[in-house]
N, C-alpha and C positions, 0 to 999 in steps of 0.2 A: 421392314423397319428398317432405321440406321441403330449399328454398332455406338453405344458410348464410346463418344472417344478416351482416348487409353489414358491416364494420367501421367505429363509427363516431368520427368528426371531424372536429369545427367545424371550419370555414372557416376560417381564416387568423383573416379579419377581423376574427374574436369570442372568440381563443380568450384563455380566463384565463388561460393557462398563459405568455399575454405577455403578460399588461396585472400578474397580482397570483397569483404562484407559489407564495408559500406559504396566502392563501386555494386552488387549488386541488389540490394537496396534497393540506389538511383537504377539502374538495369530493369527490377523487377516493377520498381513504379513507373518505371514509360512506356512497360509491355501492357502496365492494365491501361494505360491512360488510352497509348492507342490498339487497345480489342485486340494484342496475339495473345489472346489469350491459350493457344497453343505451346506456347513457347514461354512457360512459365512455370517456375522450376514451385509446381504447388501442392509440394510434399516437406520443404525449405521456409517456405511458409505459412501453409497451416502451425510451421511448430514456432515460428515467431510470435506469431501468432498470441497463438497459445500460449505462449511464454509472455506476450507483451498482460495482457489479463491478469495472469501470477505480481503480473512486476507491479502492478498497477494494486492487489490485493495487501503484497506485501507495504504497497507505502504508505496503506490506510492500515496498518497493522501493527508498521513503527512509531508513527504520532498518534497514530491512540496508543500505546503503551508508554514513548513519553507523555503524555500529553496528563492520565492516568498517574505515572512520576509521583511527576513538580504540583499533580493537585493535596497527594498523598505529602508530599511535603507539605506541603503551602498548610492540609490543614495539619498537621499535628511538629513543625516547628513553628512554629508566629514568628518566637521571638530570634526568628536567621527569613524570615518574609523577607523580598527581596524584590525588587521592578527586575533582576533577569528573572526569578520567576515569574514572575508577572508577564514577561514578556518569550519567554520558554513555551507557556498559559495557554499564550494567543498565536503564537508562531503555527503553532502545531495544531488551534482552530482550526483555523486558518489554512491549516497546509491540508484540512478532510476538508473542511466546506469547498475548498476548491476540487476537493479529488470528487464529490458531488454532485458538483456544479455538472462537471465532467461528464461523469458514468455515472447516473440516479442509482440506475444498479450494485450501485457497492451502494446501498444505505443498508439493505438486510443481509448481506455482509456480511459489517460493520456489528452493527446488533448480535449477525454469529456469535464473535466473537467475542463481542464487551467481557462474558463473565472468564475465558480464560487470557484473557487483556490482560482487565483488572490479578491476576495475582501473580500473572509475571512479572507488572508495579506492583506488584506487591510485596514479590522478594527483592528485587534491585531497588524503592525507597529503604527495609528495612537493611541490604546492604548499605546501599548512600550515606545512609544518615548516623549509623552504630545503631537505633532502638531496631528494641528484639521484635522479630515479628509479631510476636500478637500482641507489640502495638499498637501495631493496620488492622482496622478489623478481613474478615473471614471473608467478606459481600463486597462488593461496592460498599461505600457508603452517598451515594450523589450519583442521580440514575445518566441515562449514557445522557437524556434532556439535559443533564445537568451540565449536559461532561462538554455537550456543543458548546452550550452560553455565554454566548460573554461576557456575558453581565453577573455572571455566577462567580466567583471565590468561596471554598468552602472558610467554615470561623473553626 
């Protein structure tokens, strides 16, 4: 039986990852394509992959907060409704839909953060509108499905 191959990670003093990130990416991609796995900086590659996942989640969270905040403003400031608000609602729905198309596994994450994102959107909507926080319900007045529905606008 052969021993497992050690994970290659260059010494700290000579990492291309630290000195030229773009070149490190290109070289790592080249090593992967050519099957030279023993030369790959595995530890930094794994860290980058983890960061990519976190970045996708942060994007969904950010877009959801903006969407919910604008839905609240649209619902509770009828006299200030504008095409700009409708555009922002449409834009952030579209960004979330694209994220789901690229990574369907983000859907359960979306569902798991919906209530927290609503709480944040509620606080920001109160500050942005100048309305008392109590104006906005503690629980989202629209479902996650409605929030994403391009045909839905609150009354």
